C-alpha positions in Angstrom: 27.0 -40.0 18.8 29.1 -37.2 18.3 27.7 -34.1 19.0 27.4 -31.6 15.4 27.5 -27.8 16.1 28.3 -24.6 14.1 29.6 -21.4 15.7 27.7 -18.0 15.4 30.2 -16.2 13.9 30.1 -18.7 10.9 26.9 -17.0 9.1 25.5 -13.7 8.8 22.8 -11.9 10.5 21.0 -11.4 13.6 21.7 -13.7 16.5 18.1 -15.4 16.2 17.9 -15.7 12.1 21.7 -17.3 12.9 20.0 -19.9 15.8 17.0 -21.1 13.2 19.6 -21.7 10.4 21.6 -23.9 12.6 18.8 -25.6 13.7 17.0 -26.1 10.5 19.9 -27.6 9.2 20.7 -30.1 11.2 23.1 -29.1 14.0 22.6 -30.6 17.3 24.3 -27.4 18.9 25.8 -24.0 18.8 28.4 -21.9 20.0 27.9 -18.6 20.6 30.3 -15.9 19.9 30.1 -13.3 22.6 29.8 -10.1 20.1 26.7 -12.2 18.5 25.3 -11.7 22.2 26.2 -8.6 22.7 24.7 -6.6 19.6 21.6 -9.0 20.0 19.9 -7.0 22.8 18.3 -9.7 24.0 19.8 -11.4 27.3 21.3 -14.8 27.4 18.6 -16.3 29.5 16.4 -15.5 26.3 19.0 -16.7 23.5 19.4 -19.9 26.1 15.4 -20.1 26.2 15.7 -20.1 22.5 18.6 -22.1 21.3 16.3 -24.9 23.6 13.1 -24.6 21.7 15.5 -25.3 18.7 17.0 -28.0 20.1 19.9 -26.8 19.9 23.2 -27.5 22.9 25.2 -24.9 24.6 28.1 -26.6 23.5 30.8 -23.4 24.1 30.3 -19.2 24.9 33.6 -18.1 23.0 35.9 -16.2 22.9 37.1 -15.7 26.7 40.8 -14.2 25.4 43.7 -13.3 27.2 43.8 -15.7 29.9 47.6 -16.9 31.0 50.1 -15.8 32.7 49.2 -12.6 33.1 50.9 -10.1 36.4 48.7 -10.1 40.0 47.1 -6.9 39.1 45.8 -7.7 35.4 45.1 -11.5 36.9 42.5 -9.5 39.2 40.6 -8.4 36.5 41.2 -11.1 34.3 39.4 -13.0 36.5 36.6 -10.3 37.9 36.1 -10.9 33.7 35.7 -14.6 33.9 33.3 -14.2 36.4 31.1 -12.2 34.4 31.3 -14.2 31.0 30.9 -17.7 33.8 27.4 -15.7 34.9 26.5 -15.4 31.0 27.2 -19.3 30.6 25.1 -20.7 33.3 22.2 -18.3 32.3 22.6 -19.5 28.7 22.1 -22.8 30.1 25.6 -23.9 28.7 29.0 -25.2 30.8 31.4 -24.3 28.9 33.7 -21.7 28.5 36.2 -21.0 25.2 40.0 -19.5 26.4 42.4 -18.0 24.4 46.2 -18.0 24.6 47.1 -14.3 25.9 47.8 -12.0 23.0 48.9 -9.1 25.4 52.4 -8.1 25.8 52.3 -8.3 29.3 52.0 -11.8 29.5 54.7 -13.9 30.8 56.6 -16.3 29.3 56.3 -18.6 32.1 54.6 -21.9 32.2 54.7 -22.4 36.2 52.3 -18.9 35.8 50.1 -20.6 32.9 49.6 -23.2 34.9 48.3 -21.1 38.1 46.4 -17.9 36.2 44.8 -21.2 34.3 44.4 -23.0 37.3 42.1 -20.2 38.9 40.2 -19.6 35.9 39.1 -23.6 36.4 38.2 -23.3 39.8 36.0 -20.7 39.2 34.1 -22.5 36.6 34.4 -25.4 39.0 32.7 -23.7 42.2 29.5 -23.2 39.6 29.2 -26.6 37.7 30.9 -24.8 34.6 34.1 -26.0 32.3 37.0 -24.3 30.6 38.6 -25.1 27.6 42.0 -23.7 26.5 42.6 -22.8 23.1 46.5 -22.3 21.7 45.9 -19.2 18.9 48.3 -19.9 16.1 49.3 -15.6 16.9 49.1 -16.2 20.6 51.9 -13.8 22.3 53.9 -17.3 24.3 51.1 -20.3 24.1 50.8 -20.5 19.9 51.2 -24.3 19.9 48.6 -26.8 20.8 51.8 -29.2 22.5 52.3 -26.0 24.9 48.9 -25.4 25.4 48.6 -28.9 26.9 51.4 -29.4 28.3 49.5 -26.5 30.5 46.5 -27.8 31.4 48.3 -31.4 31.6 50.2 -30.0 34.8 47.3 -27.9 35.9 45.4 -30.8 36.0 42.1 -29.1 37.2 38.9 -31.1 36.3 37.3 -28.5 35.0 40.0 -27.4 32.6 40.2 -29.1 29.5 42.3 -28.3 26.0 40.2 -26.8 22.8 41.7 -28.5 19.8 41.2 -25.9 16.5 42.4 -27.9 12.9 43.5 -24.5 11.3 45.5 -23.2 14.4 47.2 -27.0 14.4 47.7 -27.5 10.7 48.3 -23.9 9.1 51.3 -23.8 11.3 52.1 -27.5 9.9 52.8 -28.6 13.6 53.1 -32.3 14.0 50.3 -34.9 15.3 51.9 -37.4 17.6 51.3 -35.6 19.7 48.0 -34.7 19.5 46.6 -38.5 18.5 48.3 -38.8 22.5 46.1 -36.7 24.2 43.2 -38.3 26.1 39.8 -37.6 25.5 38.7 -37.3 27.8 41.2 -33.9 28.7 39.5 -32.4 25.1 36.8 -29.9 26.2 36.0 -29.1 22.2 37.0 -29.8 18.8 36.8 -26.9 16.3 36.5 -27.6 12.5 38.0 -24.8 9.8 39.7 -25.7 6.2 41.7 -22.7 4.8 43.6 -21.8 1.6 47.3 -22.9 2.0 49.1 -20.1 4.0 51.9 -19.6 1.5 53.4 -17.1 3.8 50.3 -15.1 4.8 49.8 -13.8 8.5 48.3 -16.5 9.8 46.0 -13.7 11.5 44.6 -12.2 8.8 44.1 -15.7 6.6 42.3 -16.9 10.0 39.7 -13.7 10.4 38.7 -13.6 6.0 39.7 -16.7 4.4 38.9 -19.7 6.6 36.8 -22.4 4.3 34.6 -25.4 5.4 36.2 -28.8 6.1 37.2 -29.9 3.0 36.8 -26.2 0.5 40.4 -25.9 1.1 43.8 -27.0 1.3 44.8 -27.9 5.1 44.9 -31.8 5.7 41.9 -32.2 7.7 41.8 -36.1 6.6 45.2 -36.4 9.0 44.0 -34.2 11.5 41.0 -36.3 12.0 42.7 -39.8 11.9 44.7 -38.3 15.2 41.9 -37.3 16.7 40.5 -40.5 16.8 43.6 -42.3 18.5 42.7 -39.5 21.2 39.4 -41.8 22.1 37.2 -38.3 22.2 33.5 -38.5 21.7 32.9 -34.8 22.5 31.7 -31.9 20.0 32.8 -31.9 16.4 32.0 -27.9 15.7 32.6 -25.5 12.8 34.2 -22.3 13.7 34.6 -20.7 10.3 35.2 -16.9 10.1 35.0 -15.7 6.0 34.2 -12.7 4.3 32.6 -15.2 2.0 30.3 -16.4 4.3 29.8 -12.9 5.8 27.6 -12.4 2.6 26.5 -15.3 1.7 22.1 -15.7 2.9 22.2 -17.1 6.5 20.6 -20.5 5.1 22.6 -21.9 2.6 25.8 -21.1 4.4 24.6 -23.5 7.3 23.4 -26.0 5.1 26.9 -25.4 3.4 28.7 -26.3 6.7 26.4 -29.1 7.7 26.7 -31.0 4.3 30.8 -30.4 4.6 30.0 -32.0 8.5 28.5 -34.8 7.3 30.8 -35.8 4.5 34.0 -35.3 6.5 32.3 -37.6 8.9 31.3 -39.8 6.0 34.4 -40.1 4.9 35.9 -41.7 7.5 33.5 -44.3 8.0 
């Protein structure tokens, strides 16, 4: 049975209220947004305990930014920061860290360097019996296409490293989905779902930060994305990740319920 999850960043309010709303709406899991955790004043262990009390699995801690193809000094800094994130993840009781492609000017356009840095990051995770997922941001400096992210993950070939697929980053760029359908399902660590208005020349980062929508409430071809995903054999979590100004002012419980309804409707349409 697929784990249905929601990222805490989707909702307004304090972290504990978000967790309670996500659980009441009927979700199985939650992605913990680092900013929510830091602003809560709670320890990661306390947050993890609350998730378990509510019956929620921590499916991811996110985001860990700017990870690949960095110069040696910046790579050392990145790995030091990764250790802290991984320790936080362990305290939460989760096992999956979501890492995003780099937006830094210092990042090199060099897949061999990207493979090396991601391998080092994955090894840190493996030492703790944790995992890392790599996501291509649509505004990444060099890696902004899921196909490039997948090639990096494939070449790294580390058991603790997988790819994260986000429907927004893929569909808003109108990327082909034939390659997605060929990715082995067990190499996909997490799938995030979001809709949005059709970009129509809008800057993708701004659109993503303010106008994402629940599946079916926008104009992106989510059904085509799901068809390609089904061909991979993926059996992992499906998580809503919706940055939205409108959700930010909506009552927390109402937004969580709307998200669950949207996800259930999407899944029902696939049967």
